[in-house]
C-alpha positions as CSV (number, residue, x, y, z in Angstrom):
1,M,-60.9,62.7,140.7
2,K,-58.9,65.5,140.9
3,K,-59.6,66.4,137.3
4,K,-63.8,65.7,137.9
5,K,-63.6,68.5,140.6
6,R,-62.1,71.2,138.5
7,N,-64.9,70.5,136.0
8,F,-67.4,70.6,138.2
9,R,-65.5,74.1,139.8
10,L,-65.9,75.4,136.3
11,L,-68.9,74.1,135.5
12,I,-70.2,76.1,138.5
13,I,-68.3,79.4,137.8
14,L,-69.6,79.4,133.6
15,A,-72.9,79.0,135.2
16,F,-72.5,82.0,137.6
17,A,-71.0,84.0,134.6
18,L,-74.1,83.3,132.3
19,I,-76.4,84.3,135.1
20,I,-74.5,87.4,135.9
21,L,-74.5,88.1,132.1
22,L,-78.2,87.5,131.6
23,I,-79.0,90.1,134.3
24,I,-76.9,92.8,132.6
25,G,-78.2,91.9,129.3
26,K,-81.7,92.0,130.5
27,K,-81.1,95.9,131.9
28,A,-79.2,96.6,129.0
29,G,-81.9,95.6,126.5
30,W,-79.7,93.3,124.4
31,F,-82.7,90.9,124.9
32,G,-86.2,90.0,125.9
33,K,-87.7,93.4,124.9
34,D,-89.0,91.8,121.6
35,F,-91.4,90.1,124.6
36,A,-92.8,93.2,125.7
37,T,-96.0,94.8,124.4
38,R,-95.0,98.5,123.0
39,V,-97.5,101.1,123.7
40,A,-98.0,105.0,124.2
41,V,-99.0,106.6,127.4
42,E,-100.2,110.0,128.6
43,K,-101.2,111.0,131.8
44,A,-104.9,111.9,133.1
45,E,-104.8,115.5,133.6
46,K,-107.5,118.2,135.1
47,K,-108.9,120.2,131.8
48,D,-111.8,122.4,130.6
49,I,-113.9,120.2,127.9
50,T,-116.6,121.0,125.9
51,E,-118.9,118.8,124.3
52,L,-119.0,118.9,120.7
53,I,-121.6,117.9,117.7
54,T,-120.3,118.5,114.5
55,A,-122.4,118.8,111.5
56,N,-121.5,119.4,107.7
57,G,-123.4,121.8,105.5
58,K,-124.0,124.9,103.2
59,I,-123.8,128.3,103.7
60,E,-126.7,130.2,102.8
61,P,-128.8,133.9,103.5
62,Q,-130.3,133.9,106.2
63,T,-133.2,136.3,104.2
64,E,-133.5,135.1,100.7
65,V,-136.6,135.7,98.4
66,K,-137.1,133.5,95.1
67,I,-138.9,136.1,92.6
68,S,-141.3,134.5,90.2
69,P,-143.9,136.4,87.9
70,E,-147.5,136.4,88.6
71,V,-148.7,136.7,85.2
72,P,-147.1,134.7,82.3
73,G,-145.8,136.7,79.1
74,E,-142.2,137.7,77.1
75,I,-139.7,139.4,79.0
76,I,-139.5,142.7,77.4
77,E,-137.2,144.6,79.9
78,L,-134.3,143.0,82.3
79,P,-132.5,145.7,83.7
80,V,-130.4,144.0,86.5
81,K,-127.8,141.3,86.3
82,E,-126.7,138.7,88.6
83,G,-124.6,140.3,91.3
84,D,-126.2,143.6,91.0
85,E,-127.5,145.2,94.4
86,V,-131.1,146.5,94.6
87,K,-132.7,148.3,96.8
88,E,-136.6,147.5,98.0
89,G,-138.8,149.0,94.9
90,D,-136.6,148.8,92.4
91,L,-137.5,147.6,89.1
92,L,-136.4,143.9,88.2
93,A,-137.9,143.1,85.3
94,V,-141.4,143.7,82.6
95,I,-143.4,141.6,80.9
96,K,-144.8,142.4,77.4
97,P,-148.2,144.2,78.5
98,D,-150.0,144.4,75.7
99,I,-152.2,141.2,76.0
100,Y,-153.3,143.0,79.4
101,I,-154.0,146.4,78.2
102,S,-156.4,144.6,75.3
103,N,-157.8,142.6,78.5
104,L,-158.4,145.9,80.4
105,N,-159.8,147.8,77.6
106,R,-162.2,144.9,76.7
107,S,-163.1,144.9,80.4
108,R,-164.0,148.7,81.1
109,A,-166.3,148.3,77.6
110,S,-167.9,145.7,79.2
111,L,-168.0,147.7,82.5
112,N,-169.5,150.7,80.4
113,T,-172.2,148.2,78.5
114,Q,-173.1,147.0,81.7
115,K,-173.8,150.4,82.9
116,A,-176.1,151.5,80.0
117,R,-177.9,148.6,80.8
118,L,-178.5,149.2,84.3
119,A,-179.6,152.8,83.4
120,Q,-182.0,151.2,80.7
121,A,-183.4,148.8,83.4
122,E,-183.6,151.6,85.9
123,A,-185.3,153.8,83.4
124,Q,-188.1,150.5,82.9
125,L,-188.2,150.4,86.4
126,T,-189.5,154.3,86.9
127,E,-191.6,153.9,84.0
128,K,-193.3,150.5,85.2
129,K,-193.4,151.8,89.0
130,L,-195.5,154.8,87.8
131,A,-197.9,152.5,85.9
132,F,-198.4,150.0,89.0
133,D,-198.9,153.1,91.3
134,R,-201.7,154.2,88.6
135,S,-203.1,151.3,88.3
136,K,-203.0,150.6,92.5
137,Q,-205.6,153.8,92.6
138,L,-207.5,152.8,89.9
139,F,-208.4,149.6,91.0
140,K,-209.1,150.9,94.6
141,R,-211.7,152.6,92.4
142,Q,-212.6,149.6,90.9
143,T,-212.1,151.2,87.3
144,I,-209.9,148.3,86.3
145,S,-210.1,144.8,86.8
146,Q,-208.3,142.5,89.4
147,A,-206.5,141.0,86.4
148,D,-205.4,144.2,85.0
149,Y,-204.0,145.5,88.3
150,Q,-202.1,142.0,89.2
151,S,-200.4,142.7,85.7
152,A,-199.0,146.0,86.1
153,E,-198.0,144.4,89.6
154,A,-195.9,141.9,87.9
155,A,-194.5,144.5,85.4
156,Y,-193.1,146.4,88.1
157,K,-191.6,143.1,90.3
158,V,-189.8,142.0,87.0
159,A,-188.3,145.4,86.2
160,V,-187.3,145.6,90.1
161,S,-185.3,142.2,89.6
162,E,-184.1,143.2,86.2
163,V,-182.5,146.4,87.9
164,E,-181.0,144.3,90.8
165,A,-179.5,141.9,88.0
166,A,-178.1,144.7,86.2
167,R,-176.5,146.2,89.4
168,F,-175.0,142.5,89.5
169,L,-173.6,142.4,86.4
170,V,-172.0,146.5,86.5
171,K,-170.2,144.8,90.1
172,S,-169.0,141.9,87.9
173,A,-167.6,143.9,85.5
174,E,-166.1,146.3,87.7
175,S,-164.0,143.4,89.4
176,S,-162.9,142.1,85.6
177,V,-161.8,145.9,85.0
178,Q,-160.1,145.5,88.6
179,E,-158.1,142.3,87.9
180,S,-157.5,143.3,84.6
181,E,-155.3,146.8,85.9
182,E,-154.4,144.6,88.7
183,N,-152.8,142.0,85.9
184,L,-151.1,145.3,84.0
185,T,-150.1,146.4,86.8
186,K,-148.1,142.6,87.6
187,T,-146.3,142.7,84.2
188,K,-143.8,145.0,86.3
189,I,-141.6,143.1,88.8
190,Y,-140.2,145.2,92.0
191,A,-137.5,144.1,94.3
192,P,-139.5,143.1,97.3
193,I,-136.4,143.4,99.5
194,S,-132.9,145.1,99.5
195,G,-130.1,142.8,98.7
196,T,-128.4,141.0,95.6
197,I,-129.7,139.6,93.0
198,S,-127.6,136.3,94.1
199,K,-129.2,134.1,90.8
200,L,-130.8,134.9,87.7
201,N,-132.4,132.4,85.7
202,V,-133.6,134.0,82.6
203,E,-133.1,136.4,79.9
204,K,-134.7,139.0,78.0
205,G,-137.1,137.9,75.7
206,E,-137.9,134.3,77.2
207,R,-141.2,133.7,77.9
208,V,-142.0,132.8,81.6
209,V,-145.0,131.0,83.5
210,G,-146.9,133.0,86.0
211,T,-147.7,131.4,89.4
212,N,-151.6,131.5,88.5
213,Q,-150.5,128.6,86.4
214,F,-148.8,125.9,88.5
215,A,-145.6,126.8,90.2
216,G,-144.3,129.3,87.8
217,T,-141.2,130.4,86.7
218,E,-138.5,131.2,89.0
219,L,-137.0,134.5,87.4
220,M,-134.2,135.4,90.1
221,T,-133.2,135.1,94.0
222,V,-132.7,138.5,95.7
223,A,-130.3,137.9,99.2
224,N,-129.2,139.4,101.8
225,L,-125.8,138.9,101.7
226,N,-124.8,140.8,104.6
227,S,-126.2,138.5,107.0
228,M,-125.3,134.7,106.1
229,E,-126.1,131.2,108.1
230,V,-125.2,128.1,107.6
231,K,-127.8,124.9,107.4
232,V,-126.6,121.6,108.3
233,E,-128.2,118.2,109.2
234,V,-127.7,117.1,112.8
235,N,-128.5,113.3,113.5
236,E,-131.2,112.3,115.6
237,N,-128.9,110.9,118.2
238,D,-127.7,114.4,118.8
239,I,-130.4,116.6,118.1
240,V,-131.7,116.5,121.7
241,K,-128.8,117.9,123.1
242,V,-128.4,121.0,120.7
243,Q,-130.9,124.2,122.1
244,L,-131.7,127.6,120.6
245,G,-128.5,129.9,121.6
246,D,-125.8,127.5,121.4
247,T,-122.7,129.1,120.4
248,A,-121.0,127.0,117.4
249,L,-117.3,127.6,115.6
250,V,-117.6,127.2,111.6
251,E,-115.1,126.2,109.5
252,I,-115.3,127.2,106.0
253,D,-113.5,125.5,102.9
254,A,-112.7,128.6,101.2
255,Y,-110.6,130.0,104.1
256,V,-107.9,127.4,105.5
257,N,-106.9,127.4,109.2
258,R,-109.7,130.1,110.3
259,K,-112.3,129.3,112.3
260,F,-115.7,132.0,112.3
261,K,-118.2,132.0,115.5
262,G,-121.6,131.5,115.3
263,I,-125.2,130.9,116.9
264,V,-127.7,128.0,116.8
265,T,-131.1,129.9,115.7
266,E,-133.3,127.8,114.2
267,I,-134.2,123.7,115.2
268,A,-136.3,121.9,112.6
269,S,-139.0,120.2,114.2
270,S,-139.5,117.5,111.6
271,A,-137.3,115.1,110.3
272,N,-135.2,114.9,106.9
273,I,-135.5,110.8,106.5
274,S,-133.1,109.4,103.6
275,G,-132.0,105.6,102.8
276,T,-134.3,102.6,101.8
277,S,-136.2,101.2,104.6
278,T,-133.6,99.0,105.9
279,D,-131.0,101.6,106.0
280,Q,-133.0,105.1,106.9
281,V,-131.1,107.9,108.1
282,T,-132.9,110.6,110.0
283,N,-131.3,113.8,110.5
284,F,-132.7,117.3,111.7
285,D,-132.0,120.8,109.8
286,V,-130.3,122.9,112.1
287,K,-129.5,126.9,111.1
288,I,-125.9,128.9,112.8
289,L,-126.1,132.6,112.4
290,L,-122.7,134.0,111.6
291,L,-121.8,136.4,113.7
292,Q,-120.4,139.2,112.3
293,S,-117.7,140.2,114.5
294,S,-115.9,136.8,113.9
295,Y,-115.3,138.5,110.0
296,D,-115.0,142.2,110.3
297,D,-111.5,141.9,108.9
298,L,-112.8,140.6,106.0
299,L,-115.5,143.3,105.3
300,K,-112.7,145.6,105.4
301,K,-110.4,144.1,103.1
302,Q,-113.3,142.6,100.6
303,S,-115.2,145.8,100.7
304,E,-116.3,145.6,96.8
305,R,-117.9,142.0,97.5
306,Y,-118.8,139.8,100.4
307,P,-116.9,137.4,102.0
308,F,-119.2,134.1,101.6
309,L,-121.4,133.6,99.1
310,P,-124.3,131.1,99.0
311,G,-123.2,127.3,98.4
312,M,-120.0,127.4,100.1
313,S,-119.0,124.3,102.3
314,A,-118.9,124.3,105.9
315,T,-118.3,122.2,108.8
316,V,-119.9,123.2,112.1
317,D,-118.9,122.1,115.6
318,I,-121.8,122.9,118.2
319,R,-121.0,123.7,121.6
320,T,-123.7,122.0,123.4
321,N,-121.8,121.5,127.2
322,T,-119.0,122.7,129.0
323,R,-117.0,121.5,132.1
324,N,-114.4,123.1,133.7
325,G,-111.4,121.6,135.7
326,V,-112.2,118.2,135.5
327,I,-110.2,114.7,135.0
328,T,-109.5,113.9,131.2
329,V,-108.3,111.2,129.2
330,P,-107.8,110.9,125.2
331,I,-110.7,109.1,123.9
332,Q,-108.6,106.2,122.3
333,A,-107.7,105.2,126.1
334,V,-111.1,104.2,127.1
335,T,-112.9,100.6,125.8
336,T,-115.3,98.6,127.2
337,R,-114.6,95.4,128.3
338,S,-117.4,92.3,129.0
339,E,-117.1,91.1,132.7
340,T,-116.0,87.7,131.2
341,G,-114.6,86.0,134.6
342,E,-118.1,86.8,136.4
343,A,-120.0,85.9,133.7
344,K,-118.2,82.2,133.5
345,A,-118.7,82.0,137.2
346,E,-122.5,82.9,137.4
347,T,-122.5,80.5,133.9
348,A,-121.1,77.5,135.8
349,G,-123.4,78.4,139.2
350,L,-126.2,78.3,136.6
351,Q,-125.6,75.5,134.7
352,Q,-126.4,72.7,137.4
353,V,-129.8,74.7,138.5
354,N,-130.2,74.3,134.5
355,D,-129.3,70.5,134.5
356,E,-131.8,69.9,137.2
357,E,-134.3,72.0,135.8
358,T,-134.0,70.4,131.9
359,S,-134.6,67.2,133.9
360,D,-137.7,67.9,135.4
361,N,-139.5,69.9,132.5
362,G,-136.8,69.9,129.6
363,N,-137.0,73.4,128.8
364,E,-133.6,75.0,128.5
365,Q,-133.1,78.4,130.8
366,P,-131.5,81.4,128.5
367,K,-127.6,82.2,129.4
368,P,-127.4,85.9,131.2
369,E,-125.4,88.2,129.2
370,A,-122.5,89.2,130.4
371,K,-122.5,92.9,131.6
372,Q,-120.0,96.0,129.6
373,H,-118.1,98.3,131.4
374,E,-115.9,101.0,130.6
375,I,-112.0,100.9,131.1
376,V,-108.8,102.1,131.1
377,F,-105.0,100.4,131.3
378,V,-103.2,102.4,133.6
379,Y,-99.2,102.1,133.1
380,N,-97.2,101.5,136.4
381,D,-93.7,100.1,136.5
382,G,-93.5,97.7,133.4
383,V,-96.8,96.6,133.8
384,V,-100.9,97.5,133.1
385,R,-103.4,97.5,135.2
386,E,-107.2,97.4,134.4
387,K,-109.2,100.2,135.9
388,Q,-113.2,100.9,135.6
389,V,-114.1,104.0,135.0
390,K,-117.1,106.5,134.5
391,T,-117.2,108.6,131.4
392,G,-118.7,112.0,131.3
393,I,-118.8,114.4,128.0
394,Q,-116.7,114.3,125.3
395,D,-115.1,116.8,122.8
396,N,-112.8,115.8,119.7
397,V,-109.8,114.3,121.5
398,N,-110.6,114.2,125.1
399,I,-113.4,112.2,127.4
400,E,-114.1,113.2,130.6
401,I,-113.8,110.7,133.5
402,E,-116.1,111.2,136.2
403,D,-115.1,108.4,138.5
404,G,-111.8,105.8,138.3
405,L,-109.0,108.2,137.9
406,K,-107.7,110.9,140.5
407,G,-105.3,112.5,137.9
408,G,-101.8,112.0,137.1
409,E,-102.1,108.1,136.2
410,E,-100.5,107.1,133.1
411,V,-102.7,105.6,130.6
412,V,-102.3,103.8,127.4
413,T,-103.6,105.7,124.4
414,A,-102.3,103.6,122.1
415,P,-102.5,101.3,119.7
416,Y,-106.4,101.3,119.9
417,G,-106.7,97.7,118.3
418,L,-104.5,96.7,121.5
419,I,-106.4,98.7,123.8
420,S,-109.8,97.6,122.4
421,R,-109.0,93.7,122.1
422,T,-105.7,92.4,123.2
423,L,-104.5,94.3,126.2
424,K,-105.2,92.7,129.6
425,D,-104.6,93.2,133.4
426,S,-101.0,92.5,134.5
427,M,-100.1,92.4,130.8
428,A,-95.7,93.2,130.5
429,V,-95.4,96.7,128.5
430,E,-92.8,98.8,126.9
431,V,-93.5,102.7,126.4
432,V,-92.3,104.1,123.7
433,P,-92.7,107.9,122.0
434,I,-95.8,107.6,119.7
435,D,-94.0,108.6,116.8
436,E,-91.8,105.9,117.3
437,L,-94.9,103.3,118.3
438,Y,-95.2,102.3,114.7
439,K,-91.6,102.3,113.1
440,T,-90.2,98.6,111.8
441,K,-87.6,97.3,114.0
442,K,-84.0,97.1,111.9
């Protein structure tokens, strides 16, 4: 009997010791930690936030002129090369003028011929007019017959018509001479603007087609490289937010870790549609002028060349809206969830009505869709609480919280897969630094 009592006391002591050991081990983290979900958190803070629209594009001159000849022929002079600086009116190319000189001489000869014919017709008109006037006087005196009078009158009218026709031929010949002179002038091509030969497509001796025949040959491009812009494509969902005058930050691949300032100067009114009919992408062209004040230092360093060249790749962040001193959280902290509890309750309540309606008319009623809302998970004392929020604008890192948070709360920011799918209200979690979150436990 005494032995049984002694064993019973020993069991009680061992049980108390085990309970104490479990409590100490739990607090010391010897076990149990693996059952808590590991997360990273950040505080909801008041910050200035700027909504950004990011787009990629290419740098191009703000002013650029593609040069094509107006007349065809062989290039016999090409005094410029790619990269040369030219001023408005400088000679760029000369097309062999021989055929145009011949055409001009032929036109001038034709003009002289028509002028001679006009003089001859005018002389005949003078002669016919004198004969008609004389016949008119004789007819009044009844010295000649009416037939002779009418014959003289007809001859005079024919002479008048011939003079008019000769004058038209002279005008036509004059137009031909003028056209030939213009074509001869067009064999010399001059710079329409001051700038740089940014692209040269032809060589001396090459035959080219004029713009009077189809599109013509593009000889070269003259561009003003002092004023550059970035042409980007903005998605149709974002284009409504972009306004003329919006500021932008431009990153150019050639200049690492450097951002340049720009301003939106042009927004396309029509869209660029690409892709198949089932997978179409609709974008709008937007042009951003690079402000020289943001790259003055590059102009000083590279006095003999321009810092930006046509075709360079660039990424643009257009600032469309700014809010100051608003509560923000990292973008990945916000997710959407459906009102599953309410949806189930409503569905259960509707099921009885649906059964009655089905029994009456045999028609099934559609089930209501669960309403979606935005939430964050707020961390407090080892557990998370689901909290519904209303969001505002966002940049590339943070998103504005218009309602639902006061600031200072710790919200779960990682891992995103856990936030978007697994994490639930009142779930136990363990907070770890973000750099340790994805480390594998040994």
